[in-house]
C-alpha positions as CSV (number, residue, x, y, z in Angstrom):
1,M,-0.3,-25.4,-10.2
2,T,2.6,-23.8,-8.4
3,P,2.9,-20.0,-8.2
4,L,6.2,-18.6,-9.5
5,L,6.6,-16.1,-6.7
6,N,8.8,-17.1,-3.8
7,F,9.5,-15.0,-0.7
8,P,11.8,-15.8,2.3
9,A,10.0,-17.6,5.2
10,E,11.0,-14.9,7.7
11,L,9.3,-12.2,5.5
12,L,6.1,-14.2,5.2
13,L,6.0,-14.8,9.0
14,K,6.3,-11.1,9.5
15,A,3.5,-10.4,7.0
16,Q,1.1,-13.1,8.4
17,D,-2.2,-12.0,9.9
18,I,-2.1,-8.6,8.2
19,R,-5.7,-7.3,7.8
20,I,-5.1,-3.7,6.6
21,L,-2.5,-2.1,4.4
22,F,-1.9,1.7,4.9
23,L,-0.6,3.5,1.8
24,D,0.9,6.9,1.2
25,V,0.1,8.2,-2.3
26,D,2.8,10.4,-3.8
27,G,5.9,8.3,-4.3
28,V,4.1,5.0,-3.4
29,L,0.9,4.8,-5.5
30,T,2.4,7.3,-7.9
31,D,5.9,8.1,-9.0
32,G,5.9,11.2,-6.8
33,G,5.8,13.7,-9.7
34,L,3.2,16.4,-9.5
35,H,1.8,17.7,-12.8
36,F,0.1,21.0,-12.7
37,T,-2.2,22.5,-15.3
38,A,-2.3,26.2,-16.0
39,E,-5.4,26.4,-13.8
40,G,-3.4,24.9,-10.9
41,E,-5.0,21.4,-10.9
42,T,-2.8,18.4,-10.4
43,S,-2.9,15.2,-12.4
44,K,-1.4,11.9,-11.3
45,R,-0.3,8.7,-13.0
46,F,-1.4,5.4,-11.4
47,N,-0.1,1.9,-12.3
48,T,-2.7,-0.7,-13.2
49,L,-0.6,-3.5,-11.6
50,D,-1.0,-1.7,-8.3
51,G,-4.7,-1.3,-8.8
52,H,-5.2,-5.0,-9.5
53,G,-3.2,-5.9,-6.5
54,L,-5.4,-3.7,-4.3
55,K,-8.5,-5.4,-5.7
56,L,-6.9,-8.8,-5.0
57,L,-6.2,-7.8,-1.4
58,Q,-9.9,-6.9,-0.9
59,K,-10.8,-10.4,-2.2
60,A,-8.5,-11.9,0.3
61,G,-10.1,-9.9,3.2
62,I,-7.3,-7.4,3.5
63,T,-8.4,-3.8,3.6
64,P,-6.4,-1.2,1.6
65,A,-6.4,2.3,3.2
66,V,-4.9,5.5,2.1
67,V,-3.4,8.2,4.3
68,T,-2.0,11.1,2.3
69,G,-0.8,14.6,2.8
70,R,-2.5,15.8,-0.4
71,D,-5.9,15.7,-1.8
72,S,-7.0,15.8,-5.5
73,P,-10.0,14.9,-7.6
74,A,-7.8,12.5,-9.6
75,L,-6.9,10.6,-6.5
76,R,-10.5,10.4,-5.3
77,V,-11.7,9.1,-8.6
78,R,-8.9,6.4,-8.7
79,L,-9.7,5.2,-5.1
80,Q,-13.4,5.1,-5.9
81,A,-12.7,3.0,-9.0
82,L,-10.7,0.6,-6.9
83,G,-13.2,0.3,-4.1
84,V,-10.9,1.8,-1.5
85,H,-13.3,3.2,1.1
86,H,-10.9,4.1,3.9
87,A,-8.9,7.2,3.2
88,R,-7.7,10.3,4.9
89,F,-6.7,13.3,2.7
90,G,-4.6,16.4,3.4
91,T,-3.1,15.2,6.6
92,E,0.6,15.6,7.4
93,D,0.1,13.9,10.8
94,K,-0.6,10.4,9.5
95,Q,-0.5,8.3,12.6
96,P,-3.7,9.7,14.2
97,A,-5.5,9.4,10.9
98,A,-4.4,5.8,10.5
99,E,-5.5,5.1,14.1
100,E,-9.0,6.5,13.4
101,I,-9.3,3.9,10.6
102,L,-8.0,1.1,12.8
103,T,-10.6,2.0,15.5
104,E,-13.4,2.1,12.8
105,L,-12.4,-1.4,11.7
106,G,-11.7,-2.8,15.2
107,L,-8.1,-3.5,14.4
108,T,-4.7,-2.7,16.0
109,W,-1.3,-2.0,14.7
110,D,-0.5,-5.7,15.0
111,H,-2.9,-6.3,12.1
112,A,-1.4,-3.5,10.0
113,A,1.1,-3.1,7.2
114,A,2.2,0.4,6.1
115,M,4.0,1.5,3.0
116,G,5.6,4.9,2.7
117,D,8.5,6.7,1.0
118,D,9.3,9.8,3.1
119,W,9.6,11.1,6.6
120,P,5.8,11.8,7.2
121,D,5.2,8.1,6.7
122,L,7.6,6.9,9.4
123,P,5.1,7.2,12.4
124,M,2.8,4.7,10.6
125,M,5.6,2.5,9.5
126,E,7.2,2.3,12.9
127,R,3.9,1.2,14.5
128,A,2.8,-1.2,11.9
129,R,3.6,-4.9,12.2
130,F,4.9,-4.9,8.6
131,A,6.6,-1.8,7.1
132,C,7.3,-1.5,3.4
133,A,9.0,1.0,1.1
134,P,9.5,1.4,-2.6
135,V,13.1,1.1,-3.8
136,N,13.2,4.9,-4.4
137,A,12.1,5.8,-0.9
138,H,14.2,8.2,1.2
139,P,17.0,6.2,2.9
140,E,15.7,7.0,6.4
141,V,12.4,5.2,5.3
142,S,13.8,2.3,3.4
143,G,16.3,1.7,6.2
144,R,13.4,1.1,8.6
145,A,11.3,-1.1,6.3
146,H,10.9,-4.8,6.7
147,Y,10.5,-5.1,2.9
148,V,11.9,-2.8,0.2
149,T,10.4,-3.4,-3.2
150,R,12.3,-3.9,-6.4
151,A,9.9,-1.7,-8.3
152,A,9.8,2.1,-7.8
153,G,6.8,3.9,-6.4
154,G,4.1,4.3,-9.1
155,H,5.7,1.5,-11.1
156,G,4.3,-1.7,-9.4
157,A,5.8,-1.3,-5.9
158,V,2.4,-1.5,-4.3
159,R,1.6,-4.7,-6.3
160,E,4.8,-6.3,-4.9
161,V,3.6,-5.6,-1.4
162,C,0.2,-6.9,-2.2
163,D,1.7,-10.1,-3.5
164,V,3.8,-10.6,-0.3
165,L,0.6,-10.1,1.8
166,L,-1.4,-12.5,-0.4
167,V,1.3,-15.2,-0.2
168,A,1.6,-14.7,3.6
169,S,-2.2,-15.0,3.9
170,G,-2.3,-18.3,2.0
171,R,-4.7,-16.8,-0.6
172,Y,-2.3,-16.1,-3.5
173,A,-2.5,-19.5,-5.3
174,G,-6.3,-19.6,-5.0
175,L,-6.7,-16.1,-6.5
176,L,-4.3,-16.9,-9.3
177,K,-5.9,-20.3,-10.3
178,P,-8.9,-18.9,-12.3
179,Y,-6.4,-17.0,-14.5
180,L,-4.6,-20.2,-15.5
181,R,-5.8,-23.0,-17.7
């Protein structure tokens, strides 16, 4: 059984030894749209490919973590369903929030990947060993990323990054095998 995905060797070397993936939410895990009800509540649309990718990361021993400038019940429900236990909500200063999580887990930025789409994500991305952005990210962000996805935020971009990390970790083929005959 040979996996169909193939990534450049330089990219996989950059993504090796990653043990945590920091994610922004709006524009990364979602398409960035904010839908408000008459009562002022927001709803969000999440992609199931991204969700399965995050579950696979956890099976491979890579921790998904969320650091976001917003907070919403919909986001908390989705993260709970995915088993994402490390999250910081309502923070515009994302670097210190990410550093708290790194300290909790006994990790450093050398073990970290970060994915963002706009300026508030840059401090995390610039410190992380492996920085990623969805194709629809702001140019200042995508221009600083080691990997820019083909999919847009909220449309499988996170899954692409998960796949890169899984291949780089050597766990991709083993995780895929049970799904094939």
